[in-house]
N, C-alpha and C positions, 0 to 999 in steps of 0.2 A: 412841487419842486422846492428844493432847499434854498434858503436865502443866498448861500454862497454860490449856488448854481445860477440863480437869477442875476447876481452881480457879474459873474463871469460871462454870462450871455450878453449883458449890457456892454461890458468891456469889449467883447468880440464884435459887437455892432459898431462901436466907435473907433476901434483899432484901425480900420482901413483909412480913415480920414487922418489919423495921426501919422500912420506910415507914409502917406502921400507927402507929408511935410518932413519926413526923415526922423520921425519919433515913434514912440511906443508907450505903453502903460502897463504897469504891473500892480496886481492886488497885493497889498502888504498885510492888512488886517481888517477885521470887522469887530468893532467894539460895541458890546451890549446890544447887538442887532439894530443899532441906530446910526453909528458913525463908520464910514468906510475910509480906510487909509490906503491911498494909492501912491505910486511913484511914477511921475512922468519921466520918460527916458529919451535918450538920443537928443535930437534937435529940440524936442519939446521941453526938456529939462531947463535949458537956458533961454528959452524964448521969452520975449518981453510981454507977450499976450497969453502966457500960460495960465494965469489966474482966470482970464476970460474963458479960455478953453475949458478949464476945470469946471467952472460954474455953469456956463451956458451949454457946454457940450457933454462933458462927462457926468456931472451931477444930474443934469436933466435926464439923460439916458438911463442912468442907474435908477432914479426915482420912478421912471416910467415902468421899469421892470420890477422894482421893489419899493413901493410907495412908503413903506415903514422906515426907510432910511431918511434921516434928518439932515445929514451933512456929509460931504466928501472933502477930505483933507489930503493935500499933496505933501508927501514927505520929501524934502529936498535931498538931492544926492550929495 
């Protein structure tokens, strides 16, 4: 499975939790097969706990599917 497909699978896994809070997530870029750039959307974009969501939810799920990823970065809207 390609790295991009693994990451998209991970985002699909976490998406229902984000949607339950009125948000979503989009994959923006994969840099050197190590850094994933995403964009939290909807209610998640302005949420005060979005950094916690990013690190404990999104990053953890992506690393589960693609352990070679070192960091996940949210690009602000």
